[in-house]
Phi, psi and omega in degrees: 000325176291317181297321179301322177288324181295325179300322181298331181254011179056042177260128181279128184245127174252138183238135169247121182211142182286347183258117182301330181258023178305141180309323181294339182297336184281337185233354178293150176295321176219136182232132176238126175273115182190170184279132176275356179252357179269123184306306186295321181292321179292317179297314181298319180293317190270348192296334182250016181265153178280318180223136176241133176225177186234156176252344179211145187278353181276073184232171179280101184290326177304319180293319180294321177295322178297315179298319180300317180294333180274002175102000177282135176282122181240118180226136356297160186297140185306322182294334177282323175298320179299319179294317182291330178299337184245108182298334176293315178295323176304309183297321178295326177296315179300315182297318183292334184249018177054038175267124186297130179206163179295145178298150188210163170223154178252134177233164183256334184204175185294327182298333180288345179300325184294339179280355185248021184297334178282353181266353185300149352277155178211173178247131175257126179237127174302136180295324182230148170093347180289145181195138177051049176088347178276149179085015178234131180225128176272125180249105185264331182212173180297336177296337182275353183302324183296329181273003179292162179279137177262066184199163178306129188217163169259130173256119188240136176303135177292125183263127175275084189262156178272317181213157169253130184239161172217139174237123174270129183226148182228151177219130178266181185295336180275355179094004175291136184232136174220142179242143173277159173301151180296144173245156181254132185253141172235123186264147169285116187295335182280318183264347185055039176241154175296126178258319177229156160217150180244139177223121004279162178294150178275077182222165179288161177301325180295315179292320178301313180297319180294317181296315179297319182296320178297317180297317178298322180293319181298308184291328178294315181288331175285332188058037181285141173253121183130201181258148181220128173263126179247107181270136188224156169257134168258112184282166181292345177265005177089011178272147176248127180237133176287129178267295180213165175233154177226120186271061186189166170306139194231155179307327182280007177238007183298329183294345180292342182300312176258334191271348182233160180295328178233124179288159178298331180288316175297321181295319178297316179299313178301317184296312185285341176267357179076025178270161176300142179285148181272171179296137178258008183290150179281136173279309178215153172303148185213157173231132176247133173241138174280138175265102185257147176302135180291152174298147178067019176236118184217113180148204181297130190284146172222126180264111180269132175086009183295320180296320178295323179296322182290346177282344185273125182297135177085008180258129182234097179281146173232109179261123191282346178087014174285133186276336183245135176248159172207163185307128176069008175290137177287114183250350180170188173210165175226137178248137177246124177249140178200153176300330180252124178297322180296322177293320178298322178295319180295319179295319180297319178298322177292321183298325181300326179274349181271309182267129176230133178262106185239174173257149180294140181282000000 
């Protein structure tokens, strides 16, 4: 999706990915199969590039810092990627900069959970390595201590929230900053992945303004160059708390491809190249659904109902080109646009029963 935007501006894209059959391998100008966590491979790949950016934050930061010292422009900046890789450092950053977030404690191992029985219930998050719902454990009672992680973790107060929101915000090299309207997220409770999102979020103008302002404050204080997803909780008392951030194009911004004047991918490209940022205004209300691998389906992918989905006005499927599916794997997404957000939601609900990501029999 990033490469598709780069083609429009005649920007040459080189990709480093550990999967020889990665979807990007089919359309990148140059593709290298290699490890994004190996110091030497990342340095060798990036040493002759003008700008290096990331698609996922689980990369070798030492290598990126080395490239930066050698004069390669790396965005987002490596020291910020290092901070985001560690949820403990993230939380400490919020605390140091008076950014509202749930109260927290840091622990080193599972045995320390027992010292927190008076804090129940809480959420345990691995400081490093968590991704797409992995690395998060809800601890409701002392009986749950055994299933806790035996590794450095963040212990976070359980938030009684009304909604989960996300604001995508961008900052270019010149310091220009723009935020998209807040979107509302609905998670799949089994996979702990975003299943739907609505744009715009069903919130008051006051909450919308507050959410955008917090996102602007986060990226401003980080001085990050590129795109940043700021995921938030809206509590039942009307408070907004930052949950996590992602320094890259994010699942909660996919609807911008059709639903906004500037997609998050074009905005990221503009930001890291030092170009003026594009309009973040919404063209039409939209709903995005993730196309996840069906349960009990593991193997070569087959998309059931795609032709029927294409018959529905305002439906835009994006199939990522992954050849293998497995339960809850993100295989694509579909965006529904409509003049009425409520109508878009109804179409999206129908779409879930139309498109199925299965494995070939």
